[in-house]
C-alpha positions in Angstrom: 4.1 29.4 26.2 5.5 32.9 26.2 5.4 34.6 29.6 3.8 38.0 30.2 7.1 39.8 30.6 8.6 38.2 27.5 5.5 39.2 25.5 5.7 42.8 26.6 9.4 43.1 26.2 9.5 41.4 22.8 6.7 43.5 21.4 8.2 46.8 22.8 11.6 46.1 21.3 10.1 45.0 18.0 8.3 48.4 17.8 11.5 50.2 18.8 10.2 51.7 22.0 12.5 52.4 25.0 11.3 51.8 28.5 11.6 55.6 29.1 9.3 56.3 26.1 6.7 53.7 27.2 6.7 55.3 30.7 6.3 58.8 29.3 3.6 57.9 26.8 1.5 55.7 29.1 2.1 57.7 32.3 3.2 54.5 34.1 6.3 55.0 36.2 9.5 53.5 34.7 10.0 51.2 37.7 6.5 49.7 37.1 7.1 49.2 33.4 10.4 47.4 34.2 8.6 45.3 36.9 5.9 44.2 34.5 8.6 43.1 32.0 10.5 41.3 34.8 7.3 39.8 36.2 8.1 41.3 39.6 4.5 41.8 40.6 5.2 42.3 44.3 6.4 45.8 43.5 2.9 47.1 42.8 0.8 48.7 45.6 -2.1 46.4 44.8 -3.5 44.1 42.2 -6.0 46.7 40.8 -3.0 49.0 40.0 -1.2 46.1 38.3 -4.2 45.0 36.3 -4.8 48.6 35.1 -1.1 49.0 34.2 -1.1 45.7 32.3 -4.1 46.8 30.3 -2.7 50.2 29.6 0.7 48.8 28.6 -0.8 46.1 26.4 -3.1 48.6 24.6 -0.1 50.9 24.0 1.7 48.0 22.3 -1.4 47.1 20.3 -1.7 43.8 22.1 -5.0 42.2 23.2 -5.3 43.6 26.8 -7.8 40.9 27.8 -5.3 38.2 26.8 -2.5 39.8 28.8 -4.7 40.2 31.9 -5.9 36.5 31.4 -2.3 35.4 31.3 -1.6 37.2 34.6 -4.7 35.7 36.2 -3.8 32.2 35.0 -0.3 32.7 36.5 -1.8 33.7 39.8 -4.0 30.6 39.9 -1.0 28.4 39.2 1.0 30.0 42.1 -1.7 29.3 44.7 -1.0 26.3 46.9 
């Protein structure tokens, strides 16, 4: 199964967007765009920010934002001991 970061990065490159362009058009800081693509979720100040950014980024890329958020939530469930 494709990871969240791979899905975002692959779609962004297929559409020909740079990280800088995504950051500018979505108003999400470049470091957070990179963190989402690298699945470095500890960078975010809180989960509500992360979920909002994932939705915004997914919608910008014309992806199903609910699916992307669900992928993240499933990942979090798997990480719990």
